[in-house]
C-alpha positions in Angstrom: 53.8 175.5 -53.2 56.4 173.8 -51.0 54.6 173.8 -47.0 56.0 176.0 -44.9 58.4 174.3 -42.7 60.2 175.1 -39.2 62.6 174.3 -37.6 64.6 175.9 -34.1 68.3 175.7 -33.4 68.8 174.0 -29.7 72.5 172.6 -30.3 75.6 173.0 -32.6 74.5 170.8 -36.1 74.9 171.6 -39.4 71.4 172.2 -41.0 70.9 172.3 -45.0 68.8 174.8 -46.4 67.4 173.0 -49.0 63.7 173.7 -50.0 61.2 176.1 -48.0 61.2 176.3 -44.8 61.8 179.0 -41.7 64.5 178.6 -39.2 64.6 180.2 -35.9 68.2 180.9 -34.5 67.4 181.4 -30.2 69.6 183.6 -28.4 70.5 181.5 -25.5 70.0 184.1 -22.8 66.5 185.5 -24.3 63.1 184.6 -25.2 64.1 186.6 -28.9 64.8 185.0 -32.4 65.9 185.5 -35.3 64.0 183.8 -38.2 64.6 183.1 -41.9 62.9 182.3 -44.4 63.7 180.8 -47.4 61.4 182.2 -49.8 59.3 180.1 -52.7 60.5 181.8 -55.9 60.6 179.2 -58.1 64.1 178.3 -59.3 65.8 181.1 -57.8 66.7 182.6 -54.1 65.0 185.0 -51.9 65.7 185.0 -48.1 64.5 187.1 -46.0 65.8 187.4 -42.1 62.9 188.9 -39.8 65.4 190.3 -36.4 64.0 190.3 -33.0 62.7 193.4 -33.3 61.1 192.6 -36.5 63.6 194.5 -38.6 64.2 192.6 -42.2 67.4 191.7 -44.4 66.8 190.4 -47.8 69.3 188.3 -49.7 68.7 188.1 -53.2 65.1 188.5 -54.6 64.7 185.3 -57.0 62.9 186.3 -60.2 59.0 185.8 -59.2 57.2 188.8 -60.1 54.8 189.1 -57.0 57.8 188.8 -54.6 57.2 192.4 -53.4 53.6 192.0 -52.8 54.6 189.0 -50.9 56.7 190.1 -48.8 54.6 192.8 -48.1 51.6 191.2 -47.8 52.1 187.6 -46.6 55.5 189.0 -44.1 54.4 192.0 -43.4 57.6 194.0 -44.7 57.3 197.6 -44.4 60.9 198.2 -45.1 64.0 196.9 -45.6 67.0 197.5 -43.5 69.7 195.8 -45.9 69.2 193.9 -49.2 72.4 191.8 -50.5 72.5 190.2 -54.3 75.0 187.3 -54.1 75.4 188.2 -58.3 74.3 189.2 -61.1 71.8 186.2 -62.2 68.2 186.7 -63.2 66.6 183.7 -60.5 68.7 185.8 -57.6 67.9 189.4 -58.8 65.2 189.3 -61.4 62.8 190.5 -58.5 65.1 193.2 -57.5 63.9 196.0 -59.0 60.5 195.4 -58.2 61.4 195.2 -54.6 62.9 198.5 -55.0 60.1 199.9 -56.6 57.6 198.8 -53.9 59.2 198.8 -50.2 61.9 201.4 -48.5 65.3 200.2 -48.6 68.0 201.3 -46.4 71.0 199.8 -47.9 71.7 197.7 -51.4 75.1 195.5 -51.4 75.7 194.6 -54.8 78.5 194.5 -57.4 76.7 197.4 -59.2 79.8 197.8 -62.2 77.8 197.6 -65.5 78.8 194.5 -67.7 78.1 193.7 -71.0 75.0 191.9 -71.8 73.8 191.6 -68.1 70.6 193.5 -68.3 69.1 192.8 -65.0 72.1 194.5 -63.3 70.4 197.7 -65.4 67.3 197.2 -63.9 68.7 196.9 -60.1 70.4 199.9 -60.5 68.0 202.4 -62.2 65.5 200.8 -59.8 67.5 202.2 -56.7 68.8 205.8 -57.8 65.3 207.5 -57.7 64.8 206.3 -54.3 68.2 207.3 -53.2 69.2 203.8 -52.1 72.9 203.6 -51.2 74.6 200.7 -53.2 77.9 199.9 -52.4 79.7 197.3 -53.5 80.9 194.2 -51.5 84.2 195.0 -50.7 84.4 193.1 -47.3 82.2 194.8 -44.3 80.4 192.9 -41.0 77.5 195.1 -41.0 75.1 194.8 -37.7 71.2 194.8 -37.6 69.2 195.0 -34.6 71.9 193.0 -33.0 72.4 190.4 -35.8 75.8 190.2 -37.7 76.4 190.3 -41.2 80.0 189.4 -42.2 80.0 190.1 -45.8 83.4 188.4 -47.9 84.7 190.8 -50.8 83.7 190.1 -54.1 87.5 191.0 -55.4 86.3 189.4 -58.9 88.3 186.5 -57.9 87.3 184.9 -61.3 86.1 186.8 -64.7 82.4 188.4 -64.6 81.5 185.7 -67.0 82.1 183.2 -64.2 79.5 185.0 -61.8 78.5 181.6 -60.4 82.2 181.8 -58.5 82.1 185.6 -57.9 79.3 184.9 -55.5 78.9 186.9 -52.6 79.4 184.6 -49.6 77.2 186.0 -46.4 78.0 184.8 -42.9 74.5 185.3 -40.3 76.0 185.2 -36.6 73.1 185.7 -33.6 74.1 184.6 -30.4 75.5 181.0 -30.6 73.8 180.7 -33.9 75.6 180.6 -37.4 74.4 180.7 -41.2 76.5 180.7 -44.5 74.8 182.1 -47.9 76.8 180.8 -50.7 74.7 182.2 -53.7 75.3 180.2 -56.9 78.9 179.2 -55.5 80.5 176.4 -57.1 83.6 174.3 -56.6 86.1 177.0 -57.6 85.3 179.4 -55.0 84.9 177.0 -51.9 88.1 176.0 -52.5 88.9 179.9 -52.4 86.7 179.8 -49.2 88.3 177.0 -47.2 91.8 178.2 -48.1 91.5 181.9 -47.4 88.6 182.2 -44.7 88.3 178.5 -42.9 87.3 180.3 -39.8 83.5 181.2 -41.3 83.3 178.0 -42.5 82.2 176.5 -39.2 78.2 177.5 -38.8 74.9 175.4 -37.5 73.3 176.0 -40.9 74.8 175.5 -44.8 72.7 177.2 -47.5 73.6 175.1 -50.1 74.7 177.0 -53.5 72.5 176.6 -56.5 69.3 175.9 -54.3 70.4 172.3 -53.0 71.0 171.1 -56.5 72.5 167.8 -55.5 74.6 168.1 -59.1 76.8 170.5 -57.5 79.7 170.0 -56.0 80.0 171.7 -52.5 83.6 170.2 -52.3 85.4 170.2 -49.1 82.5 172.5 -47.6 80.0 169.9 -46.6 
């Protein structure tokens, strides 16, 4: 496992999220902070946001079978207020059903339409239903959890269902003067769409490079 690294944002800057580390976002007028941890799930994404009062938001869940246990034992997660699935690929939602079966979840943002040939979305729906977890499509919304704002861009199926990467849910997280942008597995087509339609959301302190920071993927004009 890659050693855990720590960073504190003190001034406006652009930081790329690549690898495994924790980032603390401190509000200027308080000693409270938001901690974002990129969890080691191998080839995949699982990003844990801890708010100032110890509430948790999970963006994607990798495909590691022990993610739920890791969340509980290593990060003391007893409840997830909000869980967001960026898209259907296994390396982003493969562990989500286990999390839903293990840890109480307040709300799930997921494009849950049944798509032929995509089995893991079935697993997520089937895990959410018996626990009564509300599942909402990413139609575009601004949610707040413990003073932390999550701007969720609508999927709107801009591209075909077989182009899952370019239908990734984009999430911007704001706390105080600090901001982060999570981009799932979005590629150049979605980046171009984002630049054209939501340029105001791109001025952030921290950009999570899509495709787990794969340098072969083109970030286009977002970098």
